[in-house]
N, C-alpha and C positions, 0 to 999 in steps of 0.2 A: 665243333661244326653242327653236329647233330642238336646240342642243346639252344645255338643260336637261332636255327630254323625254326623250332619251335616256341622261341621267345617271338621271331616274327610272326608267326600263324596267329600267335595268341593276342599279339599287341591290334588295338582296334584302329588306330590312326596308321597309316591317310585309307580310306576309301574311295568310291566315286562320287558318292555325298559330299564328303571332308572337300574333293574339287571343287564342286562348284557353291558349297558353302564359303571357301576362300575368296573364290573368283568373285563373287556378290558380295562379301566384305569391301574387296577394293572397289568396287565403284561405291558403296556404302560410304567409304573412308571420302571419297571425291566429292560426293554431295555434301558432307559433312562438313569437310575444308573448305567447299565455295559457301556456306553459310556460315561457318567461323567467323570467314574472312568479311562476309557483306557485315555479321554483326559488329565488328572492328571498324567499320568504315571506308575498307577497301572500294574503291570504285572500278567497275568494270567496261572496258570499250565496247561500243557496239559493235559487234562481228560483220553486220551487212556494210561497214565502212572500208573493211580490211579490199574491198574491188571497187572502191570508187574511182572516179575518172580521174579525180585529180590527184596525182602523185604525193604532194604534201600531204595531206589526208589520210591516204591511205598507208603512208611510212609512218606517220603521227600515230595513228589507231596500232600499229606492229608492235611498236616500240612502248607503247602503252598496254599492250596484251602480251607482250614478252614479259615485263616488268609485273603483271599482275601472276602469269604462270610461275613465276622465280617467289614466290609468294606462297601461292596455292599449291603447289607439284608436289613442293617438300614436307609440309604440311599432311597432304593426304598420303603421300608414301609411310611417313613416320606412323601415323593412323594405321595402313595398311598394315606394315610390319610388323606393330604393337599387337595388333588384333590377333593375326596369325600367329604369333608366335604365343601369345595366351590359347588362344584354340586349341592350337597344337598340345600346351600342355594340358591343357583340360581334359584333351582325348587321349591321352598316355601316349604321345608320341616319342621320336628322340629328341634330345637337348640340343642336337648337335644345329647350328646354322649354316657353317658352311665352311671349305676346306681353305686355309688360308696360306697355303704351303709355298714355298718360293722354289724349291726344288723340280718340281717339270716346267717351271716356265721356259720358252723355247719361241724365241723372236723368228727364227726362221719358219716353226710350223704355226704362227700365227699369220705372218704374212701369208702363207701357201691357203689358209681357210679365209682369210681375209679377200683374198682374190676368187676364192670358191664362193662367196657370199655376192660378189659384183657377178660372177658366173650365174646365180643363184635368180638374181634381180632380172638380167637378161633373158633368162629361159621362161621362167613363169610371166613375164611381162604380157605376150598375146592372153593369157589368161585373165591378169588384174584390168586388161585393157575393158574386156567385157563386163566387168562387176563396175559395180557403183564408184563413182568419185570419193575422194577421202579429203574433205575440207582443210586447207593448208590453215591452223591456228595457231603457230607455235610462236607467230612475231619475227621479229627481227632484232640485230644488234647484240651486245654484251651478256643480257639477259638469257637471250633466248640460246647463244652458247652454254651458257653454266647449266639451264636446265636440261639440255639435249645431252651435251657431251660430258656431264659432270653428274647432274643428278640421278637422270635417267639409267645411266649403266651402272652406277652404285645400287641403288636401290631396286632397280628390277632384277637383275642377275642375283642379289643376295636374297630375293625374295621366290625367284625362278629356279634360280640354279644351284640356289643354295637349300631353301627351307624344303623347296617342293620338289626338285629332284632328289636329293637326299632322302627325305622321307619315303618317297615310293621306292627309291633304289631300295633301302634299308629293310623296308618289311616283303618285296617282291624282287624287284632283280634289276639290273642296269638297263634294260629294254625300256620296261615299263618305266622308269624314273626317266629315262630319256624323252620318251614320247609325251609322259603326264608333263614336263617340264615345258616343252615345246608346245602342246595344246593350250595351256595353263597361260603362258606370254602371247599367243594369240586370242586368248578372251579376253584378259585383260584390257586389250586396245580397242574393244567395242565395235568398231565399224568392221562390214564384213570383209571387204578389201582389205583394210590394215589388219584383220586377225588373220587370216590366207597369208599375206606376206609375214606377218610376225612370227606366225606358227612354223613356217618353211623355214626360215631365217633362225628360229628357235634351236631347231634338228643340229644347225651348225655350231652357234653356241653352246648347247647342251654336249655335244661332243667336245668340243674345244674344253670344258670344263672337267668330262670323266678322263680326259685323256694328261690333262696338267694336272688333274688335284689340286688348281687352283683358280680362287674365285677371281684372283687377278689379270687372269688372262683373259677371262669372258668380259670384264668391265673393261679391257682395253680394245677388247675386239669390238664390242658392243660401239664404244667409244668412237671407233674409227670409222662405222658404219655410219654411226648419225653425223658425224665429223663429215662424211663424203655429201651426206644430202643435204647438211648446210651449206657445204660448197657449192653446189649446183644451184642452189635458192640463191648465193651470193651474184652466181654468173645467169641470174635470170632464167634459169634452167630447171626451176624447182618442179614446175608444170609441165616439164616436157618428157617423152617419153624417149626411149635408145632409139626407137624408129625414127622419131624426129629430129633426134641430133644426128643420125648417119647422112652422109649426103645424099647415098641413093640407095633403093631397095636392096639390090643386090650385097653391097657392102653392109647391111643389116644382118641379112638372113647369113650371109656367110660367118662374122661375129656371133651369131644367136648357135648357129652347126658348132663353131669351133668351142662357145659356151659350152654346150649341151653336152660335147664328150667330155671336156673337162669337170663339168657335174659328173657325169656318170662316175668318170674315173674317181672323183673324190669320195663320193659316196660309198663306192665300192670299197674305197680303202678305209673309210671309216668303218663299214661294217666289219670289214676282215679285224683290225685291229680291236674292235669291241667283243668280236668272237673271242680273242685272244685273252681279254683281259677279263670275260667272263669265266674260262677256262680256269685262269688264274687265282680268281675271287672264290 
């Protein structure tokens, strides 16, 4: 154990600078992927047409947007993943990408954490309503489902809960890995509101990964969260808040209070379990 602690202390990677370098590379990879696609002749729709008064034009633009994202997104994520792995190797980081164990997979725990994610969305809504609106540019149709429910959970979880969390946990401890992976998940979402929302969700996803020791658990949890968002969009509720969906303000605040209590209890259990895991480690 003492030899391991000395080895972790000597290891250069990761530190705060590495955190920002990896974040910057994710954004650079997005720009490079767009340029590559343009050089290959891929056409991008005019984003201003998404809110066109003519529903046919708006729908056609959304479908085209989804097709473009289905090409650009996996390219940008592959560039991000490859670049981060090369950077980590050059900096002397660990070689582990993620834990792919299935022994810790627990459907009932995943269901509980998914409910906790929904409760968190309700609780933080008053704060996010005061932040800038996040434009919806994911499109519609099959390709949107492919990007949001398949590509995004796989790539983002391998990078955030795999590489980032594992690297910071290995050098420092579980708590640093947990917090840094959540913050990294938020940063790569770019816009202020999305960054805050993703960082908060990242805490639950990070716990799910640490608790289950399986990337499969968080991929499924992430996919469920994105799937719920797409389902709301399908019913034209994507731009609606929970407060607008609730029939009366009294019912909304009752739901908010229940969600707050559930979230407080959930986080207390998460912290308690992580303390136990820290002691075992």
